[in-house]
TORPA-4810 file (N, C-alpha, C, O; in nm, 3 decimals):
<nodes>
NODE_1_-3.031_-3.097_1.325_-2.934_-2.991_1.301_-2.847_-2.973_1.423_-2.888_-3.000_1.536_X
NODE_2_-2.726_-2.927_1.400_-2.633_-2.903_1.510_-2.660_-2.765_1.569_-2.747_-2.691_1.524_X
NODE_3_-2.582_-2.734_1.672_-2.596_-2.603_1.737_-2.568_-2.493_1.636_-2.507_-2.515_1.532_X
NODE_4_-2.615_-2.374_1.670_-2.588_-2.260_1.583_-2.438_-2.235_1.577_-2.373_-2.222_1.681_X
NODE_5_-2.385_-2.230_1.459_-2.244_-2.198_1.443_-2.234_-2.071_1.362_-2.310_-2.048_1.269_X
NODE_6_-2.140_-1.990_1.398_-2.119_-1.864_1.328_-2.006_-1.883_1.229_-1.891_-1.901_1.268_X
NODE_7_-2.039_-1.879_1.101_-1.938_-1.896_0.999_-1.884_-1.759_0.959_-1.961_-1.664_0.939_X
NODE_8_-1.753_-1.750_0.949_-1.691_-1.627_0.904_-1.667_-1.637_0.755_-1.595_-1.725_0.708_X
NODE_9_-1.729_-1.547_0.682_-1.712_-1.547_0.537_-1.580_-1.479_0.502_-1.543_-1.378_0.563_X
NODE_10_-1.512_-1.534_0.405_-1.390_-1.471_0.356_-1.427_-1.342_0.284_-1.524_-1.338_0.208_X
NODE_11_-1.350_-1.239_0.309_-1.375_-1.113_0.242_-1.321_-1.119_0.100_-1.219_-1.183_0.076_X
NODE_12_-1.389_-1.053_0.006_-1.337_-1.052_-0.131_-1.200_-0.982_-0.135_-1.179_-0.882_-0.065_X
NODE_13_-1.109_-1.033_-0.215_-0.975_-0.976_-0.229_-0.977_-0.882_-0.349_-1.020_-0.919_-0.458_X
NODE_14_-0.928_-0.759_-0.328_-0.935_-0.654_-0.429_-0.797_-0.593_-0.450_-0.723_-0.572_-0.354_X
NODE_15_-0.763_-0.565_-0.574_-0.642_-0.490_-0.606_-0.685_-0.345_-0.623_-0.754_-0.312_-0.720_X
NODE_16_-0.645_-0.256_-0.531_-0.697_-0.118_-0.536_-0.646_-0.041_-0.657_-0.537_-0.067_-0.709_X
NODE_17_-0.727_0.054_-0.701_-0.685_0.145_-0.808_-0.565_0.224_-0.757_-0.558_0.260_-0.640_X
NODE_18_-0.470_0.250_-0.847_-0.345_0.312_-0.804_-0.294_0.407_-0.911_-0.306_0.380_-1.031_X
NODE_19_-0.238_0.519_-0.868_-0.166_0.612_-0.955_-0.026_0.628_-0.898_-0.008_0.627_-0.776_X
NODE_20_0.074_0.643_-0.985_0.211_0.671_-0.942_0.255_0.797_-1.014_0.245_0.808_-1.137_X
NODE_21_0.302_0.893_-0.936_0.343_1.022_-0.989_0.491_1.043_-0.957_0.534_1.019_-0.844_X
NODE_22_0.568_1.088_-1.055_0.710_1.118_-1.032_0.728_1.268_-1.026_0.682_1.342_-1.114_X
NODE_23_0.797_1.313_-0.921_0.832_1.454_-0.905_0.983_1.462_-0.881_1.050_1.360_-0.870_X
NODE_24_1.034_1.584_-0.872_1.178_1.601_-0.851_1.228_1.535_-0.723_1.340_1.484_-0.719_X
NODE_25_1.144_1.536_-0.619_1.189_1.484_-0.489_1.169_1.333_-0.473_1.221_1.274_-0.379_X
NODE_26_1.094_1.271_-0.565_1.071_1.127_-0.553_0.943_1.084_-0.623_0.896_1.150_-0.715_X
NODE_27_0.890_0.972_-0.576_0.771_0.912_-0.636_0.657_0.914_-0.535_0.679_0.895_-0.416_X
NODE_28_0.536_0.936_-0.583_0.417_0.936_-0.499_0.323_0.827_-0.550_0.289_0.824_-0.668_X
NODE_29_0.282_0.740_-0.460_0.189_0.633_-0.493_0.057_0.665_-0.424_0.054_0.687_-0.303_X
NODE_30_-0.052_0.668_-0.500_-0.184_0.694_-0.448_-0.269_0.569_-0.469_-0.276_0.518_-0.581_X
NODE_31_-0.333_0.520_-0.362_-0.419_0.402_-0.373_-0.554_0.432_-0.311_-0.562_0.491_-0.203_X
NODE_32_-0.661_0.391_-0.380_-0.796_0.400_-0.326_-0.821_0.278_-0.240_-0.824_0.165_-0.289_X
NODE_33_-0.840_0.300_-0.110_-0.869_0.190_-0.019_-0.983_0.231_0.076_-0.962_0.244_0.197_X
NODE_34_-1.103_0.253_0.022_-1.214_0.300_0.104_-1.249_0.202_0.216_-1.249_0.080_0.197_X
NODE_35_-1.278_0.258_0.331_-1.321_0.177_0.445_-1.209_0.116_0.526_-1.236_0.053_0.628_X
NODE_36_-1.084_0.132_0.484_-0.971_0.075_0.558_-0.926_0.177_0.663_-0.898_0.293_0.631_X
NODE_37_-0.921_0.132_0.787_-0.871_0.217_0.896_-0.720_0.200_0.907_-0.665_0.098_0.866_X
NODE_38_-0.655_0.300_0.963_-0.509_0.298_0.978_-0.462_0.171_1.048_-0.361_0.112_1.009_X
NODE_39_-0.535_0.129_1.151_-0.494_0.010_1.227_-0.514_-0.120_1.149_-0.463_-0.224_1.190_X
NODE_40_-0.589_-0.116_1.039_-0.612_-0.235_0.956_-0.526_-0.234_0.829_-0.554_-0.308_0.735_X
NODE_41_-0.423_-0.150_0.828_-0.339_-0.131_0.711_-0.196_-0.173_0.742_-0.142_-0.138_0.847_X
NODE_42_-0.134_-0.247_0.650_0.006_-0.287_0.662_0.081_-0.248_0.536_0.032_-0.269_0.425_X
NODE_43_0.199_-0.192_0.555_0.286_-0.159_0.442_0.421_-0.220_0.472_0.486_-0.183_0.571_X
NODE_44_0.464_-0.312_0.388_0.592_-0.380_0.406_0.680_-0.352_0.286_0.632_-0.337_0.174_X
NODE_45_0.811_-0.346_0.311_0.905_-0.336_0.199_1.004_-0.450_0.210_1.043_-0.492_0.319_X
NODE_46_1.044_-0.499_0.094_1.154_-0.593_0.088_1.253_-0.537_-0.012_1.247_-0.418_-0.044_X
NODE_47_1.341_-0.617_-0.061_1.445_-0.564_-0.151_1.390_-0.503_-0.279_1.445_-0.405_-0.330_X
NODE_48_1.282_-0.558_-0.331_1.236_-0.513_-0.462_1.093_-0.461_-0.466_1.051_-0.407_-0.568_X
NODE_49_1.017_-0.475_-0.356_0.875_-0.437_-0.361_0.828_-0.366_-0.234_0.880_-0.387_-0.124_X
NODE_50_0.729_-0.283_-0.255_0.650_-0.226_-0.147_0.516_-0.298_-0.156_0.452_-0.298_-0.261_X
NODE_51_0.473_-0.360_-0.046_0.350_-0.438_-0.047_0.251_-0.375_0.051_0.281_-0.359_0.169_X
NODE_52_0.133_-0.340_0.000_0.027_-0.278_0.080_-0.085_-0.379_0.096_-0.133_-0.435_-0.002_X
NODE_53_-0.127_-0.402_0.221_-0.243_-0.487_0.248_-0.330_-0.416_0.350_-0.280_-0.349_0.440_X
NODE_54_-0.459_-0.432_0.336_-0.552_-0.370_0.430_-0.686_-0.440_0.426_-0.720_-0.509_0.329_X
NODE_55_-0.763_-0.422_0.533_-0.897_-0.482_0.543_-1.000_-0.374_0.567_-0.979_-0.284_0.649_X
NODE_56_-1.110_-0.385_0.497_-1.225_-0.298_0.519_-1.336_-0.390_0.568_-1.411_-0.445_0.486_X
NODE_57_-1.349_-0.409_0.700_-1.436_-0.513_0.753_-1.585_-0.479_0.758_-1.667_-0.569_0.778_X
NODE_58_-1.623_-0.353_0.740_-1.764_-0.321_0.752_-1.844_-0.398_0.649_-1.795_-0.425_0.539_X
NODE_59_-1.962_-0.434_0.684_-2.040_-0.512_0.590_-2.189_-0.497_0.615_-2.233_-0.411_0.691_X
NODE_60_-2.263_-0.580_0.550_-2.408_-0.579_0.563_-2.447_-0.639_0.698_-2.374_-0.720_0.754_X
NODE_61_-2.560_-0.598_0.747_-2.611_-0.657_0.871_-2.666_-0.796_0.839_-2.667_-0.838_0.724_X
NODE_62_-2.710_-0.866_0.942_-2.765_-1.001_0.923_-2.888_-1.001_0.833_-2.922_-1.104_0.774_X
NODE_63_-2.956_-0.886_0.822_-3.078_-0.879_0.742_-3.052_-0.827_0.601_-3.145_-0.810_0.522_X
NODE_64_-2.923_-0.802_0.568_-2.888_-0.748_0.437_-2.788_-0.841_0.368_-2.714_-0.915_0.433_X
NODE_65_-2.790_-0.836_0.236_-2.695_-0.913_0.157_-2.644_-0.825_0.044_-2.723_-0.766_-0.030_X
NODE_66_-2.512_-0.816_0.030_-2.457_-0.742_-0.082_-2.484_-0.819_-0.211_-2.462_-0.940_-0.217_X
NODE_67_-2.531_-0.750_-0.314_-2.551_-0.811_-0.444_-2.428_-0.791_-0.532_-2.401_-0.871_-0.621_X
NODE_68_-2.355_-0.682_-0.507_-2.231_-0.655_-0.578_-2.142_-0.576_-0.484_-2.190_-0.488_-0.412_X
NODE_69_-2.015_-0.607_-0.483_-1.921_-0.539_-0.394_-1.809_-0.479_-0.477_-1.733_-0.552_-0.542_X
NODE_70_-1.798_-0.345_-0.476_-1.687_-0.280_-0.544_-1.604_-0.196_-0.447_-1.486_-0.174_-0.472_X
NODE_71_-1.663_-0.149_-0.339_-1.586_-0.076_-0.241_-1.631_-0.107_-0.099_-1.597_-0.034_-0.006_X
NODE_72_-1.705_-0.212_-0.082_-1.753_-0.252_0.050_-1.649_-0.331_0.124_-1.530_-0.307_0.107_X
NODE_73_-1.692_-0.425_0.206_-1.596_-0.501_0.284_-1.504_-0.581_0.192_-1.548_-0.639_0.092_X
NODE_74_-1.378_-0.582_0.225_-1.284_-0.656_0.142_-1.143_-0.647_0.196_-1.114_-0.572_0.289_X
NODE_75_-1.057_-0.725_0.135_-0.915_-0.721_0.165_-0.845_-0.663_0.044_-0.859_-0.713_-0.068_X
NODE_76_-0.770_-0.557_0.067_-0.696_-0.493_-0.041_-0.552_-0.540_-0.037_-0.493_-0.554_0.070_X
NODE_77_-0.495_-0.566_-0.153_-0.354_-0.600_-0.160_-0.298_-0.551_-0.293_-0.359_-0.569_-0.398_X
NODE_78_-0.180_-0.490_-0.285_-0.117_-0.438_-0.407_0.033_-0.429_-0.381_0.076_-0.388_-0.274_X
NODE_79_0.112_-0.467_-0.480_0.258_-0.459_-0.471_0.308_-0.360_-0.576_0.256_-0.353_-0.687_X
NODE_80_0.410_-0.285_-0.537_0.471_-0.186_-0.626_0.620_-0.216_-0.630_0.685_-0.230_-0.526_X
NODE_81_0.675_-0.226_-0.751_0.820_-0.248_-0.765_0.894_-0.122_-0.721_0.855_-0.010_-0.755_X
NODE_82_1.000_-0.142_-0.646_1.080_-0.030_-0.598_1.203_-0.011_-0.686_1.274_-0.107_-0.718_X
NODE_83_1.226_0.111_-0.724_1.345_0.146_-0.800_1.465_0.146_-0.705_1.450_0.167_-0.585_X
NODE_84_1.582_0.122_-0.760_1.702_0.131_-0.677_1.736_0.277_-0.645_1.830_0.304_-0.571_X
NODE_85_1.659_0.369_-0.700_1.678_0.512_-0.672_1.594_0.560_-0.554_1.595_0.679_-0.522_X
NODE_86_1.520_0.468_-0.486_1.435_0.505_-0.373_1.512_0.490_-0.243_1.577_0.388_-0.219_X
NODE_87_1.503_0.593_-0.159_1.564_0.589_-0.026_1.466_0.517_0.067_1.372_0.578_0.118_X
NODE_88_1.489_0.390_0.090_1.397_0.307_0.168_1.387_0.350_0.314_1.289_0.316_0.381_X
NODE_89_1.484_0.422_0.364_1.483_0.466_0.505_1.390_0.585_0.527_1.351_0.611_0.641_X
NODE_90_1.354_0.657_0.423_1.273_0.779_0.439_1.133_0.769_0.379_1.068_0.871_0.359_X
NODE_91_1.086_0.647_0.349_0.951_0.630_0.293_0.848_0.671_0.398_0.861_0.638_0.515_X
NODE_92_0.746_0.744_0.355_0.639_0.790_0.444_0.504_0.756_0.383_0.488_0.751_0.261_X
NODE_93_0.406_0.732_0.470_0.271_0.700_0.423_0.168_0.777_0.504_0.183_0.795_0.625_X
NODE_94_0.062_0.823_0.436_-0.050_0.889_0.503_-0.179_0.832_0.447_-0.187_0.793_0.330_X
NODE_95_-0.281_0.830_0.532_-0.413_0.782_0.493_-0.514_0.892_0.523_-0.526_0.937_0.637_X
NODE_96_-0.586_0.935_0.419_-0.686_1.041_0.438_-0.801_1.018_0.341_-0.780_1.003_0.221_X
NODE_97_-0.922_1.016_0.394_-1.044_1.005_0.314_-1.042_0.885_0.219_-1.088_0.895_0.105_X
NODE_98_-0.990_0.771_0.266_-0.990_0.649_0.186_-0.882_0.642_0.080_-0.881_0.550_-0.002_X
NODE_99_-0.789_0.738_0.082_-0.678_0.738_-0.014_-0.548_0.726_0.063_-0.518_0.806_0.151_X
NODE_100_-0.471_0.623_0.029_-0.338_0.605_0.087_-0.238_0.674_-0.004_-0.237_0.651_-0.125_X
NODE_101_-0.152_0.758_0.055_-0.044_0.822_-0.019_0.087_0.773_0.039_0.112_0.787_0.159_X
NODE_102_0.171_0.716_-0.046_0.303_0.670_-0.004_0.406_0.753_-0.079_0.404_0.758_-0.202_X
NODE_103_0.495_0.818_-0.004_0.601_0.898_-0.063_0.729_0.816_-0.063_0.774_0.769_0.042_X
NODE_104_0.786_0.798_-0.181_0.910_0.723_-0.198_1.018_0.822_-0.242_1.031_0.852_-0.361_X
NODE_105_1.096_0.875_-0.145_1.194_0.978_-0.179_1.310_0.923_-0.260_1.347_0.806_-0.247_X
NODE_106_1.367_1.008_-0.342_1.485_0.970_-0.420_1.606_0.963_-0.327_1.616_1.037_-0.229_X
NODE_107_1.697_0.873_-0.360_1.826_0.872_-0.292_1.901_0.999_-0.330_1.893_1.046_-0.443_X
NODE_108_1.973_1.052_-0.234_2.056_1.169_-0.263_2.164_1.128_-0.362_2.225_1.022_-0.349_X
NODE_109_2.185_1.212_-0.460_2.290_1.183_-0.557_2.426_1.207_-0.491_2.446_1.310_-0.426_X
NODE_110_2.518_1.114_-0.507_2.650_1.139_-0.450_2.717_1.256_-0.522_2.702_1.274_-0.643_X
NODE_111_2.789_1.334_-0.445_2.856_1.450_-0.502_2.966_1.403_-0.598_3.033_1.303_-0.574_X
NODE_112_2.982_1.478_-0.705_3.089_1.447_-0.799_3.223_1.470_-0.730_3.239_1.564_-0.653_X
NODE_113_3.317_1.385_-0.758_3.450_1.404_-0.700_3.554_1.349_-0.795_3.525_1.265_-0.880_X
NODE_114_3.674_1.397_-0.778_3.785_1.352_-0.860_3.862_1.247_-0.781_3.884_1.261_-0.661_X
NODE_115_3.902_1.141_-0.849_3.979_1.034_-0.788_4.127_1.062_-0.812_4.171_1.068_-0.927_X
NODE_116_4.204_1.077_-0.704_4.347_1.103_-0.725_4.417_0.975_-0.774_4.380_0.864_-0.734_X
NODE_117_4.513_0.992_-0.857_4.590_0.880_-0.911_4.719_0.869_-0.831_4.795_0.965_-0.817_X
NODE_118_4.742_0.751_-0.779_4.862_0.724_-0.698_4.973_0.671_-0.789_4.946_0.607_-0.891_X
NODE_119_5.094_0.697_-0.753_5.206_0.634_-0.824_5.240_0.506_-0.753_5.231_0.497_-0.630_X
NODE_120_5.281_0.407_-0.828_5.312_0.276_-0.769_5.458_0.262_-0.737_5.501_0.158_-0.686_X
</nodes>
């Protein structure tokens, strides 16, 4: 046998449970991501999606083996389509008690105005 080698097991990939709520001020996205610390969480936006990824690295000790994993160590990933009505500059996120809340504010509606007609 060769020397002792430490193999890193890939963490199971999980799509977290999610709720989306619409209110007058915008949209609220709630995701269950138990065990994910703020520093292990990434939220990226592109033109059409908000992408959340996070790692919950805690796991069994060397003397334990998980028989089933539903909220233990894992990598969470979920994408949410962004409406063109979302103000991408004012998006905010908070993490509390294993629940990520992302606030997607509505774009301010442009004020109604009259267009003057010029003579040629």
